[in-house]
Each structure stands twice: as structure tokens, then as C-alpha cells.
N, C-alpha and C positions, 0 to 999 in steps of 0.2 A: 690274838685278833688282830687286822690287819687296821692300821690308821688313815683316816682320811688325809688325802692333801689340803693343799691351802687352797679348796676350789675356789674361792672369792675373788682372787688373784688371778687377774688375764695372762695367758700366755704372750708374751710377746718378743719379736726380731729384735735382736740386736741391734739393728738399725732403728726400731720402733725404742728400744730402750735408750737411747742414745738422744732420742728427741724428747722424751721425757722426763727426761733428769732435770731436773735444780743443780743448776752450774756451781751451788757451794755446796752440797752435801752429794753421797752415793747412792741415797735411797731413793727408788725411782718415785715420782709424785704420784703415778698410776695406780702402787701399792695405795697409798693412804686412800686416795679419791673412792677407790672400791670398797675399800673398807667400812669408809663412814658414812656409805649410801647404807649400810644393813642396820637399822633397826630393830632388828629380832634379838643380837646379840649384846652385849656387854664388853667390852675393851679393855685391859687393861695394858699399860705400858711401863715399864722399870728399866732400869739401867741395873745390868746384872752383879756389877760390879758394888752397888750398894747395899750397905746391912739388910739381908731382912729380905732381898726380893727373890733368889733362889730360894729361899726356907716359904716365903709365900706361896713359890709355883710348887713346890712339893708338894707342900700340907695340903695346898686344894688340890690340886689332882691325885695323890696318894690315899688323902683321906675321904674326900668328895665323891671324888671322877675317877674312881679306883680302876687301872688298869686290866683288872680282869673281870670287869662288868662290861653290861653294853653302855654304861652309863659315860663309860670313858669316851666315846664317840661325840660325847657333847665338850668334851675339853678342847680345845686347840690351842698350841704354842708354837709362836715363830721367832726366831733370834735372827735379828737384823745386827748388819754393823753400820753402826755413823757417828762421826766425827771421830774415827778410830775407838769408837766404845762399842760394847754387846749392849743389846736393849733384847728385852723379850717382850713379844706381846701372847699377850692372853684373850682367849675368848670364849664364854661361856653364853648358854640364852639368858637374856635378860632376868627371865623370871629367878634365876640366880644371885640378884642384887646382892641382897641382904645376908646370905651366907657368904660371897666374897667379901663385903666388907668385915663381917666376923672374924673370915681367915686373916684379914689383912691388919686387924686391930690386934690379933694374938702374936701376928709373927712378923710385925715391921714394929 
């Protein structure tokens, strides 16, 4: 089953990227501007080096959005580098908010 791309993040040229970057950070501001416009999804951001973050992501995907099912298409995960640290951004439909909280309590 093919994974969907980060469809909500606009494709921009290098010139546009340079003009939209926050000068203190390497993450394009438009990335976050586009994400926060989406009211249908729940976004979870975690620093990958923190205890429990990787476990949370793996538990959520493999136990609730299994890669062998069509439900996995609802689970999106992106990794970004900011301040020389890796951060994951996970998003799922907002209707799974309670499930996300349950997994977070169990894994972090």
C-alpha cells in the first residue's frame, strides 16, 4: 500500500523557501502556516530524543493505524530538524483525539 505524501505542505521553489524562512530557524514558516489551517486533523509534535516519543509514534501507528490496513492512510508522520534536533509531527483525524490521549498516557 502506497503512503500518501505530505499533501498539505505546498511545493515551493528554493527562492520562495529562502523568502519564507524564519531567520532563526531552518523550518519554513509556510509549513506550519499550512498545518494550522487544517481543522480536521489533530497534530502532535514531539522531540524524537525525548523518552516515550518514538514509542508513542510506533504504538499509535502499529496498534491503531496498522500499516497493513487502509486505516493507515489516516496516519501521517513527518520528521523535521529544528535547532539541530529532530522533531516528529504526527497527524490523524480529529475524531481520534481520545485514542491519541490514551496512547500518550500509556507510552509517555
